[in-house]
PQR file of N, CA, C, O and H, with PARSE charges and radii, in Angstrom:
ATOM      1  N   MET A   1     107.523  91.542  75.414 -0.4000 1.5000
ATOM      2  CA  MET A   1     106.083  92.037  75.985 -0.0000 2.0000
ATOM      3  C   MET A   1     105.865  92.678  77.427  0.5500 1.7000
ATOM      4  O   MET A   1     106.052  92.329  78.593 -0.5500 1.4000
ATOM      5  N   GLU A   2     105.456  93.605  76.868 -0.4000 1.5000
ATOM      6  CA  GLU A   2     104.858  94.504  78.367 -0.0000 2.0000
ATOM      7  C   GLU A   2     104.154  93.536  79.429  0.5500 1.7000
ATOM      8  O   GLU A   2     103.384  92.690  78.974 -0.5500 1.4000
ATOM      9  H   GLU A   2     105.303  93.889  75.921  0.4000 1.0000
ATOM     10  N   ARG A   3     104.343  93.594  80.693 -0.4000 1.5000
ATOM     11  CA  ARG A   3     103.670  93.216  81.841 -0.0000 2.0000
ATOM     12  C   ARG A   3     102.109  93.733  82.039  0.5500 1.7000
ATOM     13  O   ARG A   3     101.098  93.035  82.125 -0.5500 1.4000
ATOM     14  H   ARG A   3     104.968  94.282  81.062  0.4000 1.0000
ATOM     15  N   TYR A   4     102.207  94.899  82.075 -0.4000 1.5000
ATOM     16  CA  TYR A   4     101.270  95.761  82.203 -0.0000 2.0000
ATOM     17  C   TYR A   4      99.930  96.037  81.103  0.5500 1.7000
ATOM     18  O   TYR A   4     100.229  96.626  80.064 -0.5500 1.4000
ATOM     19  H   TYR A   4     103.028  95.466  82.005  0.4000 1.0000
ATOM     20  N   TYR A   5      98.692  95.696  81.265 -0.4000 1.5000
ATOM     21  CA  TYR A   5      97.969  95.917  79.822 -0.0000 2.0000
ATOM     22  C   TYR A   5      96.708  96.642  80.404  0.5500 1.7000
ATOM     23  O   TYR A   5      95.871  96.996  79.574 -0.5500 1.4000
ATOM     24  H   TYR A   5      98.449  95.218  82.109  0.4000 1.0000
ATOM     25  N   SER A   6      96.454  96.921  81.792 -0.4000 1.5000
ATOM     26  CA  SER A   6      95.184  97.636  81.567 -0.0000 2.0000
ATOM     27  C   SER A   6      95.515  98.106  82.983  0.5500 1.7000
ATOM     28  O   SER A   6      96.261  97.529  83.775 -0.5500 1.4000
ATOM     29  H   SER A   6      97.134  96.634  82.466  0.4000 1.0000
ATOM     30  N   CYS A   7      94.652  99.565  83.232 -0.4000 1.5000
ATOM     31  CA  CYS A   7      94.367  99.982  84.962 -0.0000 2.0000
ATOM     32  C   CYS A   7      92.958 100.653  84.643  0.5500 1.7000
ATOM     33  O   CYS A   7      92.626 101.260  83.625 -0.5500 1.4000
ATOM     34  H   CYS A   7      94.046 100.033  82.589  0.4000 1.0000
ATOM     35  N   ARG A   8      92.311 100.412  85.649 -0.4000 1.5000
ATOM     36  CA  ARG A   8      91.191 101.095  85.523 -0.0000 2.0000
ATOM     37  C   ARG A   8      90.320 101.063  87.038  0.5500 1.7000
ATOM     38  O   ARG A   8      90.407 100.444  88.099 -0.5500 1.4000
ATOM     39  H   ARG A   8      92.580  99.918  86.476  0.4000 1.0000
ATOM     40  N   LEU A   9      89.586 101.945  86.545 -0.4000 1.5000
ATOM     41  CA  LEU A   9      88.677 102.573  88.007 -0.0000 2.0000
ATOM     42  C   LEU A   9      87.041 101.245  88.246  0.5500 1.7000
ATOM     43  O   LEU A   9      86.189 101.002  87.391 -0.5500 1.4000
ATOM     44  H   LEU A   9      89.516 102.447  85.683  0.4000 1.0000
ATOM     45  N   ASP A  10      87.114 100.776  89.384 -0.4000 1.5000
ATOM     46  CA  ASP A  10      85.933  99.636  89.594 -0.0000 2.0000
ATOM     47  C   ASP A  10      85.390 100.379  90.740  0.5500 1.7000
ATOM     48  O   ASP A  10      85.968 100.799  91.742 -0.5500 1.4000
ATOM     49  H   ASP A  10      87.806 100.974  90.078  0.4000 1.0000
ATOM     50  N   ASN A  11      83.638 100.483  90.233 -0.4000 1.5000
ATOM     51  CA  ASN A  11      82.846 100.899  91.712 -0.0000 2.0000
ATOM     52  C   ASN A  11      81.751  99.853  91.925  0.5500 1.7000
ATOM     53  O   ASN A  11      80.651 100.153  92.389 -0.5500 1.4000
ATOM     54  H   ASN A  11      83.169 100.142  89.419  0.4000 1.0000
ATOM     55  N   SER A  12      82.125  98.504  91.536 -0.4000 1.5000
ATOM     56  CA  SER A  12      81.317  97.440  91.548 -0.0000 2.0000
ATOM     57  C   SER A  12      81.264  97.368  93.208  0.5500 1.7000
ATOM     58  O   SER A  12      81.991  98.086  93.896 -0.5500 1.4000
ATOM     59  H   SER A  12      83.019  98.260  91.159  0.4000 1.0000
ATOM     60  N   ILE A  13      80.335  96.434  93.763 -0.4000 1.5000
ATOM     61  CA  ILE A  13      79.975  95.966  94.902 -0.0000 2.0000
ATOM     62  C   ILE A  13      80.708  95.119  95.286  0.5500 1.7000
ATOM     63  O   ILE A  13      80.877  95.088  96.505 -0.5500 1.4000
ATOM     64  H   ILE A  13      79.745  95.851  93.205  0.4000 1.0000
ATOM     65  N   GLU A  14      81.487  94.030  94.385 -0.4000 1.5000
ATOM     66  CA  GLU A  14      82.226  93.026  94.694 -0.0000 2.0000
ATOM     67  C   GLU A  14      83.344  93.300  95.161  0.5500 1.7000
ATOM     68  O   GLU A  14      83.890  94.287  94.669 -0.5500 1.4000
ATOM     69  H   GLU A  14      81.350  94.056  93.395  0.4000 1.0000
ATOM     70  N   PHE A  15      84.124  92.500  96.326 -0.4000 1.5000
ATOM     71  CA  PHE A  15      84.988  93.125  97.100 -0.0000 2.0000
ATOM     72  C   PHE A  15      84.826  94.302  98.030  0.5500 1.7000
ATOM     73  O   PHE A  15      85.779  94.987  98.402 -0.5500 1.4000
ATOM     74  H   PHE A  15      83.680  91.698  96.726  0.4000 1.0000
ATOM     75  N   ASN A  16      83.507  94.512  98.406 -0.4000 1.5000
ATOM     76  CA  ASN A  16      83.642  95.427  98.959 -0.0000 2.0000
ATOM     77  C   ASN A  16      84.150  95.415 100.963  0.5500 1.7000
ATOM     78  O   ASN A  16      84.161  94.366 101.607 -0.5500 1.4000
ATOM     79  H   ASN A  16      82.734  93.955  98.104  0.4000 1.0000
ATOM     80  N   GLY A  17      84.453  96.581 101.483 -0.4000 1.5000
ATOM     81  CA  GLY A  17      84.346  96.062 102.996 -0.0000 2.0000
ATOM     82  C   GLY A  17      85.950  96.547 103.008  0.5500 1.7000
ATOM     83  O   GLY A  17      86.461  97.201 102.099 -0.5500 1.4000
ATOM     84  H   GLY A  17      84.444  97.433 100.960  0.4000 1.0000
ATOM     85  N   TYR A  18      86.630  96.105 104.195 -0.4000 1.5000
ATOM     86  CA  TYR A  18      87.818  96.911 104.547 -0.0000 2.0000
ATOM     87  C   TYR A  18      88.711  95.174 104.536  0.5500 1.7000
ATOM     88  O   TYR A  18      88.050  94.151 104.709 -0.5500 1.4000
ATOM     89  H   TYR A  18      86.214  95.574 104.933  0.4000 1.0000
ATOM     90  N   GLY A  19      90.233  95.131 104.307 -0.4000 1.5000
ATOM     91  CA  GLY A  19      91.298  94.100 104.527 -0.0000 2.0000
ATOM     92  C   GLY A  19      91.742  94.161 103.045  0.5500 1.7000
ATOM     93  O   GLY A  19      91.742  95.025 102.168 -0.5500 1.4000
ATOM     94  H   GLY A  19      90.771  95.962 104.166  0.4000 1.0000
ATOM     95  N   ILE A  20      92.237  92.459 103.185 -0.4000 1.5000
ATOM     96  CA  ILE A  20      92.711  92.089 101.951 -0.0000 2.0000
ATOM     97  C   ILE A  20      91.781  91.041 101.457  0.5500 1.7000
ATOM     98  O   ILE A  20      91.020  90.462 102.232 -0.5500 1.4000
ATOM     99  H   ILE A  20      92.236  91.758 103.898  0.4000 1.0000
ATOM    100  N   ARG A  21      91.831  90.745 100.002 -0.4000 1.5000
ATOM    101  CA  ARG A  21      90.537  90.207  99.775 -0.0000 2.0000
ATOM    102  C   ARG A  21      91.319  89.341  98.601  0.5500 1.7000
ATOM    103  O   ARG A  21      92.308  89.719  97.973 -0.5500 1.4000
ATOM    104  H   ARG A  21      92.449  91.215  99.372  0.4000 1.0000
ATOM    105  N   TYR A  22      90.646  88.131  98.471 -0.4000 1.5000
ATOM    106  CA  TYR A  22      91.015  87.201  97.173 -0.0000 2.0000
ATOM    107  C   TYR A  22      89.599  86.912  96.654  0.5500 1.7000
ATOM    108  O   TYR A  22      88.592  86.890  97.363 -0.5500 1.4000
ATOM    109  H   TYR A  22      89.843  87.823  98.980  0.4000 1.0000
ATOM    110  N   GLY A  23      89.648  86.681  95.253 -0.4000 1.5000
ATOM    111  CA  GLY A  23      88.418  86.321  94.518 -0.0000 2.0000
ATOM    112  C   GLY A  23      88.749  85.984  93.270  0.5500 1.7000
ATOM    113  O   GLY A  23      89.804  85.447  92.933 -0.5500 1.4000
ATOM    114  H   GLY A  23      90.465  86.699  94.678  0.4000 1.0000
ATOM    115  N   ARG A  24      87.861  86.292  92.579 -0.4000 1.5000
ATOM    116  CA  ARG A  24      87.621  86.330  90.778 -0.0000 2.0000
ATOM    117  C   ARG A  24      87.108  87.124  90.483  0.5500 1.7000
ATOM    118  O   ARG A  24      86.193  87.443  91.243 -0.5500 1.4000
ATOM    119  H   ARG A  24      87.004  86.728  92.852  0.4000 1.0000
ATOM    120  N   ILE A  25      87.308  87.995  89.211 -0.4000 1.5000
ATOM    121  CA  ILE A  25      86.722  88.809  88.645 -0.0000 2.0000
ATOM    122  C   ILE A  25      86.839  88.173  87.069  0.5500 1.7000
ATOM    123  O   ILE A  25      87.919  88.044  86.492 -0.5500 1.4000
ATOM    124  H   ILE A  25      88.051  87.736  88.594  0.4000 1.0000
ATOM    125  N   ASN A  26      85.503  87.797  86.475 -0.4000 1.5000
ATOM    126  CA  ASN A  26      85.364  87.128  85.008 -0.0000 2.0000
ATOM    127  C   ASN A  26      86.193  86.144  84.848  0.5500 1.7000
ATOM    128  O   ASN A  26      86.766  86.070  83.761 -0.5500 1.4000
ATOM    129  H   ASN A  26      84.626  87.902  86.943  0.4000 1.0000
ATOM    130  N   GLY A  27      86.517  84.967  86.062 -0.4000 1.5000
ATOM    131  CA  GLY A  27      86.948  84.025  86.336 -0.0000 2.0000
ATOM    132  C   GLY A  27      88.778  83.940  86.346  0.5500 1.7000
ATOM    133  O   GLY A  27      89.492  82.937  86.348 -0.5500 1.4000
ATOM    134  H   GLY A  27      86.052  85.028  86.946  0.4000 1.0000
ATOM    135  N   GLU A  28      89.183  85.487  86.350 -0.4000 1.5000
ATOM    136  CA  GLU A  28      90.597  85.399  86.786 -0.0000 2.0000
ATOM    137  C   GLU A  28      90.862  86.094  88.347  0.5500 1.7000
ATOM    138  O   GLU A  28      90.350  87.029  88.963 -0.5500 1.4000
ATOM    139  H   GLU A  28      88.604  86.302  86.348  0.4000 1.0000
ATOM    140  N   ARG A  29      91.765  85.274  88.578 -0.4000 1.5000
ATOM    141  CA  ARG A  29      92.251  85.628  90.454 -0.0000 2.0000
ATOM    142  C   ARG A  29      92.483  86.680  90.358  0.5500 1.7000
ATOM    143  O   ARG A  29      93.039  87.080  89.335 -0.5500 1.4000
ATOM    144  H   ARG A  29      92.181  84.515  88.078  0.4000 1.0000
ATOM    145  N   VAL A  30      92.055  87.782  91.671 -0.4000 1.5000
ATOM    146  CA  VAL A  30      92.393  89.124  91.990 -0.0000 2.0000
ATOM    147  C   VAL A  30      92.766  88.872  93.446  0.5500 1.7000
ATOM    148  O   VAL A  30      92.170  88.178  94.270 -0.5500 1.4000
ATOM    149  H   VAL A  30      91.604  87.457  92.501  0.4000 1.0000
ATOM    150  N   GLN A  31      93.852  89.570  93.580 -0.4000 1.5000
ATOM    151  CA  GLN A  31      94.572  90.256  94.959 -0.0000 2.0000
ATOM    152  C   GLN A  31      93.808  91.398  95.405  0.5500 1.7000
ATOM    153  O   GLN A  31      93.236  91.891  94.433 -0.5500 1.4000
ATOM    154  H   GLN A  31      94.336  90.133  92.910  0.4000 1.0000
ATOM    155  N   GLY A  32      93.545  92.067  96.559 -0.4000 1.5000
ATOM    156  CA  GLY A  32      92.972  93.093  96.484 -0.0000 2.0000
ATOM    157  C   GLY A  32      93.431  93.560  97.938  0.5500 1.7000
ATOM    158  O   GLY A  32      93.456  92.759  98.873 -0.5500 1.4000
ATOM    159  H   GLY A  32      94.010  91.666  97.349  0.4000 1.0000
ATOM    160  N   TYR A  33      93.780  94.856  98.075 -0.4000 1.5000
ATOM    161  CA  TYR A  33      93.992  95.532  99.615 -0.0000 2.0000
ATOM    162  C   TYR A  33      92.737  96.608  99.479  0.5500 1.7000
ATOM    163  O   TYR A  33      92.577  97.275  98.456 -0.5500 1.4000
ATOM    164  H   TYR A  33      93.760  95.507  97.316  0.4000 1.0000
ATOM    165  N   VAL A  34      91.977  96.684 100.486 -0.4000 1.5000
ATOM    166  CA  VAL A  34      90.338  97.443  99.683 -0.0000 2.0000
ATOM    167  C   VAL A  34      90.159  97.823 101.218  0.5500 1.7000
ATOM    168  O   VAL A  34      90.305  97.089 102.196 -0.5500 1.4000
ATOM    169  H   VAL A  34      92.107  96.142 101.317  0.4000 1.0000
ATOM    170  N   MET A  35      89.841  99.025 101.170 -0.4000 1.5000
ATOM    171  CA  MET A  35      89.219 100.028 102.074 -0.0000 2.0000
ATOM    172  C   MET A  35      88.245 100.950 101.829  0.5500 1.7000
ATOM    173  O   MET A  35      88.292 102.174 101.943 -0.5500 1.4000
ATOM    174  H   MET A  35      89.723  99.620 100.376  0.4000 1.0000
ATOM    175  N   GLY A  36      87.154 100.071 101.401 -0.4000 1.5000
ATOM    176  CA  GLY A  36      86.030 100.862 100.935 -0.0000 2.0000
ATOM    177  C   GLY A  36      85.688 100.822  99.169  0.5500 1.7000
ATOM    178  O   GLY A  36      85.636  99.827  98.446 -0.5500 1.4000
ATOM    179  H   GLY A  36      87.116  99.076 101.309  0.4000 1.0000
ATOM    180  N   ASN A  37      85.534 101.935  98.888 -0.4000 1.5000
ATOM    181  CA  ASN A  37      84.968 102.300  97.515 -0.0000 2.0000
ATOM    182  C   ASN A  37      85.405 103.601  96.886  0.5500 1.7000
ATOM    183  O   ASN A  37      85.428 104.536  97.686 -0.5500 1.4000
ATOM    184  H   ASN A  37      85.577 102.743  99.475  0.4000 1.0000
ATOM    185  N   PRO A  38      85.812 103.934  95.462 -0.5600 1.5000
ATOM    186  CA  PRO A  38      85.832 103.183  94.572  0.2800 2.0000
ATOM    187  C   PRO A  38      87.512 102.275  94.473  0.5500 1.7000
ATOM    188  O   PRO A  38      88.551 102.532  95.082 -0.5500 1.4000
ATOM    189  N   LYS A  39      87.320 101.550  93.807 -0.4000 1.5000
ATOM    190  CA  LYS A  39      88.744 100.422  93.795 -0.0000 2.0000
ATOM    191  C   LYS A  39      89.850 100.684  92.206  0.5500 1.7000
ATOM    192  O   LYS A  39      89.436 100.697  91.047 -0.5500 1.4000
ATOM    193  H   LYS A  39      86.477 101.341  93.312  0.4000 1.0000
ATOM    194  N   VAL A  40      90.959 100.822  92.564 -0.4000 1.5000
ATOM    195  CA  VAL A  40      91.717 100.837  91.339 -0.0000 2.0000
ATOM    196  C   VAL A  40      92.274  99.507  90.935  0.5500 1.7000
ATOM    197  O   VAL A  40      93.069  98.994  91.722 -0.5500 1.4000
ATOM    198  H   VAL A  40      91.296 100.811  93.506  0.4000 1.0000
ATOM    199  N   ILE A  41      91.960  98.825  89.753 -0.4000 1.5000
ATOM    200  CA  ILE A  41      92.468  97.420  89.697 -0.0000 2.0000
ATOM    201  C   ILE A  41      93.531  97.502  88.520  0.5500 1.7000
ATOM    202  O   ILE A  41      93.118  97.933  87.444 -0.5500 1.4000
ATOM    203  H   ILE A  41      91.313  99.242  89.114  0.4000 1.0000
ATOM    204  N   ILE A  42      94.868  97.125  88.627 -0.4000 1.5000
ATOM    205  CA  ILE A  42      95.837  97.006  88.039 -0.0000 2.0000
ATOM    206  C   ILE A  42      95.906  95.464  87.298  0.5500 1.7000
ATOM    207  O   ILE A  42      96.254  94.473  87.940 -0.5500 1.4000
ATOM    208  H   ILE A  42      95.204  96.774  89.502  0.4000 1.0000
ATOM    209  N   SER A  43      95.512  95.407  85.815 -0.4000 1.5000
ATOM    210  CA  SER A  43      95.645  94.012  85.317 -0.0000 2.0000
ATOM    211  C   SER A  43      97.584  93.750  84.428  0.5500 1.7000
ATOM    212  O   SER A  43      98.400  94.502  83.897 -0.5500 1.4000
ATOM    213  H   SER A  43      95.229  96.212  85.294  0.4000 1.0000
ATOM    214  N   LEU A  44      97.519  92.547  84.678 -0.4000 1.5000
ATOM    215  CA  LEU A  44      99.046  92.015  84.353 -0.0000 2.0000
ATOM    216  C   LEU A  44      98.503  91.230  83.254  0.5500 1.7000
ATOM    217  O   LEU A  44      97.325  90.873  83.241 -0.5500 1.4000
ATOM    218  H   LEU A  44      96.856  91.935  85.109  0.4000 1.0000
ATOM    219  N   ASN A  45      99.592  90.869  82.049 -0.4000 1.5000
ATOM    220  CA  ASN A  45      99.575  89.562  81.040 -0.0000 2.0000
ATOM    221  C   ASN A  45      99.970  88.434  81.681  0.5500 1.7000
ATOM    222  O   ASN A  45      99.598  87.378  81.168 -0.5500 1.4000
ATOM    223  H   ASN A  45     100.549  91.159  82.060  0.4000 1.0000
ATOM    224  N   LYS A  46     100.546  88.385  82.547 -0.4000 1.5000
ATOM    225  CA  LYS A  46     100.865  87.090  83.082 -0.0000 2.0000
ATOM    226  C   LYS A  46     101.333  87.023  84.730  0.5500 1.7000
ATOM    227  O   LYS A  46     101.679  87.999  85.396 -0.5500 1.4000
ATOM    228  H   LYS A  46     100.848  89.243  82.964  0.4000 1.0000
ATOM    229  N   GLY A  47     101.253  85.696  85.175 -0.4000 1.5000
ATOM    230  CA  GLY A  47     101.226  85.407  86.638 -0.0000 2.0000
ATOM    231  C   GLY A  47     100.089  84.906  87.173  0.5500 1.7000
ATOM    232  O   GLY A  47      98.996  84.745  86.629 -0.5500 1.4000
ATOM    233  H   GLY A  47     100.972  84.903  84.634  0.4000 1.0000
ATOM    234  N   LYS A  48     100.478  84.638  88.436 -0.4000 1.5000
ATOM    235  CA  LYS A  48      99.258  83.827  89.188 -0.0000 2.0000
ATOM    236  C   LYS A  48      97.994  84.594  89.665  0.5500 1.7000
ATOM    237  O   LYS A  48      96.877  84.079  89.631 -0.5500 1.4000
ATOM    238  H   LYS A  48     101.366  84.769  88.878  0.4000 1.0000
ATOM    239  N   TYR A  49      98.251  85.959  90.147 -0.4000 1.5000
ATOM    240  CA  TYR A  49      97.364  86.887  90.257 -0.0000 2.0000
ATOM    241  C   TYR A  49      97.664  87.851  89.368  0.5500 1.7000
ATOM    242  O   TYR A  49      98.693  88.496  89.573 -0.5500 1.4000
ATOM    243  H   TYR A  49      99.158  86.378  90.174  0.4000 1.0000
ATOM    244  N   ARG A  50      96.650  88.227  87.930 -0.4000 1.5000
ATOM    245  CA  ARG A  50      96.568  88.779  87.317 -0.0000 2.0000
ATOM    246  C   ARG A  50      96.236  90.701  87.287  0.5500 1.7000
ATOM    247  O   ARG A  50      96.549  91.781  86.786 -0.5500 1.4000
ATOM    248  H   ARG A  50      95.814  87.703  87.764  0.4000 1.0000
ATOM    249  N   ASN A  51      95.295  89.923  88.345 -0.4000 1.5000
ATOM    250  CA  ASN A  51      94.436  91.775  88.728 -0.0000 2.0000
ATOM    251  C   ASN A  51      95.046  92.099  90.264  0.5500 1.7000
ATOM    252  O   ASN A  51      95.420  91.163  90.970 -0.5500 1.4000
ATOM    253  H   ASN A  51      95.041  89.046  88.752  0.4000 1.0000
ATOM    254  N   PHE A  52      95.101  93.156  90.617 -0.4000 1.5000
ATOM    255  CA  PHE A  52      95.655  93.778  91.600 -0.0000 2.0000
ATOM    256  C   PHE A  52      94.560  94.880  91.901  0.5500 1.7000
ATOM    257  O   PHE A  52      94.258  95.841  91.193 -0.5500 1.4000
ATOM    258  H   PHE A  52      94.797  93.917  90.044  0.4000 1.0000
ATOM    259  N   MET A  53      93.929  94.424  93.386 -0.4000 1.5000
ATOM    260  CA  MET A  53      92.817  95.939  93.221 -0.0000 2.0000
ATOM    261  C   MET A  53      93.420  96.481  94.673  0.5500 1.7000
ATOM    262  O   MET A  53      94.041  95.814  95.501 -0.5500 1.4000
ATOM    263  H   MET A  53      94.175  93.643  93.961  0.4000 1.0000
ATOM    264  N   PHE A  54      93.018  98.033  94.746 -0.4000 1.5000
ATOM    265  CA  PHE A  54      93.511  98.367  96.003 -0.0000 2.0000
ATOM    266  C   PHE A  54      92.551  99.666  95.749  0.5500 1.7000
ATOM    267  O   PHE A  54      92.184  99.956  94.611 -0.5500 1.4000
ATOM    268  H   PHE A  54      92.514  98.575  94.074  0.4000 1.0000
ATOM    269  N   THR A  55      92.180 100.416  96.886 -0.4000 1.5000
ATOM    270  CA  THR A  55      91.821 101.898  97.233 -0.0000 2.0000
ATOM    271  C   THR A  55      92.676 102.981  97.554  0.5500 1.7000
ATOM    272  O   THR A  55      93.608 102.691  98.304 -0.5500 1.4000
ATOM    273  H   THR A  55      92.479 100.181  97.811  0.4000 1.0000
ATOM    274  N   THR A  56      92.590 104.176  97.166 -0.4000 1.5000
ATOM    275  CA  THR A  56      92.970 105.293  97.336 -0.0000 2.0000
ATOM    276  C   THR A  56      91.962 106.639  97.817  0.5500 1.7000
ATOM    277  O   THR A  56      90.754 106.696  98.048 -0.5500 1.4000
ATOM    278  H   THR A  56      91.833 104.411  96.557  0.4000 1.0000
ATOM    279  N   LYS A  57      92.893 107.524  97.844 -0.4000 1.5000
ATOM    280  CA  LYS A  57      92.028 108.763  98.121 -0.0000 2.0000
ATOM    281  C   LYS A  57      91.827 109.466  96.900  0.5500 1.7000
ATOM    282  O   LYS A  57      91.129 110.481  96.911 -0.5500 1.4000
ATOM    283  H   LYS A  57      93.874 107.477  97.656  0.4000 1.0000
ATOM    284  N   ASN A  58      92.288 109.105  95.973 -0.4000 1.5000
ATOM    285  CA  ASN A  58      92.370 109.979  94.255 -0.0000 2.0000
ATOM    286  C   ASN A  58      92.168 108.906  93.432  0.5500 1.7000
ATOM    287  O   ASN A  58      93.153 108.790  92.702 -0.5500 1.4000
ATOM    288  H   ASN A  58      92.855 108.281  95.964  0.4000 1.0000
ATOM    289  N   PRO A  59      91.116 107.836  93.154 -0.5600 1.5000
ATOM    290  CA  PRO A  59      91.392 106.974  92.360  0.2800 2.0000
ATOM    291  C   PRO A  59      91.139 107.277  90.999  0.5500 1.7000
ATOM    292  O   PRO A  59      91.353 106.308  90.271 -0.5500 1.4000
ATOM    293  N   GLU A  60      90.632 108.627  90.223 -0.4000 1.5000
ATOM    294  CA  GLU A  60      90.719 108.896  89.053 -0.0000 2.0000
ATOM    295  C   GLU A  60      91.866 109.516  88.924  0.5500 1.7000
ATOM    296  O   GLU A  60      92.254 109.388  87.763 -0.5500 1.4000
ATOM    297  H   GLU A  60      90.458 109.414  90.815  0.4000 1.0000
ATOM    298  N   GLU A  61      92.666 110.188  89.631 -0.4000 1.5000
ATOM    299  CA  GLU A  61      93.937 110.836  89.418 -0.0000 2.0000
ATOM    300  C   GLU A  61      94.727 109.459  89.071  0.5500 1.7000
ATOM    301  O   GLU A  61      95.219 109.165  87.981 -0.5500 1.4000
ATOM    302  H   GLU A  61      92.350 110.292  90.575  0.4000 1.0000
ATOM    303  N   LEU A  62      94.728 108.914  89.911 -0.4000 1.5000
ATOM    304  CA  LEU A  62      95.802 107.848  90.096 -0.0000 2.0000
ATOM    305  C   LEU A  62      95.820 106.634  88.815  0.5500 1.7000
ATOM    306  O   LEU A  62      96.798 105.968  88.474 -0.5500 1.4000
ATOM    307  H   LEU A  62      94.329 109.153  90.796  0.4000 1.0000
ATOM    308  N   VAL A  63      94.867 106.598  88.422 -0.4000 1.5000
ATOM    309  CA  VAL A  63      94.459 105.710  87.001 -0.0000 2.0000
ATOM    310  C   VAL A  63      94.760 106.473  85.940  0.5500 1.7000
ATOM    311  O   VAL A  63      95.396 105.870  85.076 -0.5500 1.4000
ATOM    312  H   VAL A  63      94.073 107.139  88.699  0.4000 1.0000
ATOM    313  N   LEU A  64      94.487 107.738  85.687 -0.4000 1.5000
ATOM    314  CA  LEU A  64      95.009 108.182  84.785 -0.0000 2.0000
ATOM    315  C   LEU A  64      96.794 108.349  84.824  0.5500 1.7000
ATOM    316  O   LEU A  64      97.354 108.155  83.745 -0.5500 1.4000
ATOM    317  H   LEU A  64      93.970 108.228  86.390  0.4000 1.0000
ATOM    318  N   LEU A  65      97.488 108.625  85.776 -0.4000 1.5000
ATOM    319  CA  LEU A  65      99.045 108.551  86.099 -0.0000 2.0000
ATOM    320  C   LEU A  65      99.472 107.097  85.695  0.5500 1.7000
ATOM    321  O   LEU A  65     100.581 106.979  85.173 -0.5500 1.4000
ATOM    322  H   LEU A  65      97.033 108.782  86.652  0.4000 1.0000
ATOM    323  N   ILE A  66      98.794 106.109  85.863 -0.4000 1.5000
ATOM    324  CA  ILE A  66      99.300 104.761  85.748 -0.0000 2.0000
ATOM    325  C   ILE A  66      99.231 104.954  84.286  0.5500 1.7000
ATOM    326  O   ILE A  66     100.216 105.201  83.591 -0.5500 1.4000
ATOM    327  H   ILE A  66      97.894 106.204  86.287  0.4000 1.0000
ATOM    328  N   ARG A  67      97.969 104.824  83.832 -0.4000 1.5000
ATOM    329  CA  ARG A  67      97.485 104.579  82.282 -0.0000 2.0000
ATOM    330  C   ARG A  67      98.879 105.407  81.541  0.5500 1.7000
ATOM    331  O   ARG A  67      99.746 104.818  80.895 -0.5500 1.4000
ATOM    332  H   ARG A  67      97.169 104.624  84.396  0.4000 1.0000
ATOM    333  N   LYS A  68      98.858 106.565  81.750 -0.4000 1.5000
ATOM    334  CA  LYS A  68     100.259 107.442  80.813 -0.0000 2.0000
ATOM    335  C   LYS A  68     101.671 106.772  81.359  0.5500 1.7000
ATOM    336  O   LYS A  68     102.628 106.723  80.586 -0.5500 1.4000
ATOM    337  H   LYS A  68      98.154 107.043  82.274  0.4000 1.0000
ATOM    338  N   GLN A  69     101.792 106.207  82.834 -0.4000 1.5000
ATOM    339  CA  GLN A  69     103.033 105.781  82.553 -0.0000 2.0000
ATOM    340  C   GLN A  69     103.649 104.345  81.824  0.5500 1.7000
ATOM    341  O   GLN A  69     104.802 103.982  81.592 -0.5500 1.4000
ATOM    342  H   GLN A  69     101.014 106.247  83.461  0.4000 1.0000
ATOM    343  N   ILE A  70     101.843 103.490  81.494 -0.4000 1.5000
ATOM    344  CA  ILE A  70     102.395 102.554  80.908 -0.0000 2.0000
ATOM    345  C   ILE A  70     102.127 102.485  79.781  0.5500 1.7000
ATOM    346  O   ILE A  70     102.167 101.397  79.206 -0.5500 1.4000
ATOM    347  H   ILE A  70     100.907 103.785  81.682  0.4000 1.0000
ATOM    348  N   GLY A  71     101.784 103.607  79.158 -0.4000 1.5000
ATOM    349  CA  GLY A  71     101.341 103.935  77.459 -0.0000 2.0000
ATOM    350  C   GLY A  71     100.211 103.685  77.169  0.5500 1.7000
ATOM    351  O   GLY A  71     100.185 103.049  76.115 -0.5500 1.4000
ATOM    352  H   GLY A  71     101.751 104.490  79.626  0.4000 1.0000
ATOM    353  N   LEU A  72      99.293 103.856  77.556 -0.4000 1.5000
ATOM    354  CA  LEU A  72      97.850 103.446  77.317 -0.0000 2.0000
ATOM    355  C   LEU A  72      96.875 104.976  77.539  0.5500 1.7000
ATOM    356  O   LEU A  72      95.653 104.834  77.497 -0.5500 1.4000
ATOM    357  H   LEU A  72      99.315 104.373  78.412  0.4000 1.0000
ATOM    358  N   SER A  73      97.301 106.047  77.713 -0.4000 1.5000
ATOM    359  CA  SER A  73      96.599 107.039  77.485 -0.0000 2.0000
ATOM    360  C   SER A  73      97.242 108.022  76.306  0.5500 1.7000
ATOM    361  O   SER A  73      96.655 109.051  75.972 -0.5500 1.4000
ATOM    362  H   SER A  73      98.293 106.162  77.747  0.4000 1.0000
TER
END
């Protein structure tokens, strides 16, 4: 089974600010490296933290690239 199952752009106000963030989205643990908005979230099928969130200068381009690499596009 493939480990990665999702990669998406997130513009929510949750986890705003700067620095390392830990929390929950829809009841699942999230680990984040946040430096503003918007954020990219990569979700995994298994592991203690199944969602990893981070910011980047080109989030839309990165999401497309990751989705292509993991076979979701």
